[in-house]
C-alpha positions as CSV (number, residue, x, y, z in Angstrom):
1,M,0.0,0.0,0.0
2,S,1.4,3.4,-0.9
3,R,1.7,6.2,1.7
4,I,-1.0,8.2,0.1
5,D,-3.4,5.2,0.2
6,H,-2.5,4.6,3.8
7,I,-3.2,8.2,4.7
8,A,-6.6,8.1,2.8
9,E,-7.5,4.9,4.7
10,L,-6.7,6.4,8.0
11,R,-8.7,9.5,7.2
12,A,-11.7,7.4,6.1
13,E,-11.5,5.4,9.4
14,L,-11.5,8.7,11.4
15,A,-14.4,10.1,9.4
16,H,-16.7,7.0,9.1
17,C,-16.0,4.6,11.9
18,V,-17.3,4.5,15.4
19,L,-14.1,4.5,17.6
20,T,-13.3,4.6,21.2
21,K,-11.2,7.5,22.4
22,R,-8.2,5.2,22.6
23,E,-8.7,3.9,19.0
24,R,-9.2,7.5,17.7
25,A,-6.0,8.7,19.4
26,E,-4.1,5.7,18.0
27,I,-5.3,6.3,14.5
28,E,-4.7,10.1,14.8
29,A,-1.1,9.3,15.9
30,E,-0.6,6.9,13.0
31,L,-2.0,9.5,10.6
32,R,0.3,12.2,12.0
33,S,3.3,9.9,11.6
34,A,2.3,9.0,8.0
35,L,1.9,12.7,7.2
36,L,5.3,13.5,8.7
37,A,6.9,10.7,6.7
38,L,5.4,12.3,3.5
39,A,6.7,15.8,4.3
40,P,10.0,17.0,2.7
41,S,13.0,16.0,4.8
42,D,14.6,19.5,4.7
43,D,11.5,21.2,6.2
44,S,12.5,23.1,9.3
45,A,9.0,22.9,10.7
46,P,7.6,19.3,10.1
47,E,4.5,20.0,12.2
48,A,3.5,22.8,9.7
49,A,4.0,20.4,6.8
50,C,1.8,17.8,8.6
51,E,-1.0,20.4,9.0
52,A,-0.7,21.3,5.4
53,Y,-1.2,17.7,4.2
54,A,-4.0,17.0,6.8
55,A,-6.5,19.3,5.2
């Protein structure tokens, strides 16, 4: 599975699945990690890149 597909799947789970608080937190953390992995490596502010891709 490509990174983009993985990110799309995580977003779909967050949007359409009934999750416990723990499950939601785990998926959000996994999504954040996947988004950071997709961000350019020379970015001085990876969190900003994460927010840009999250929209």
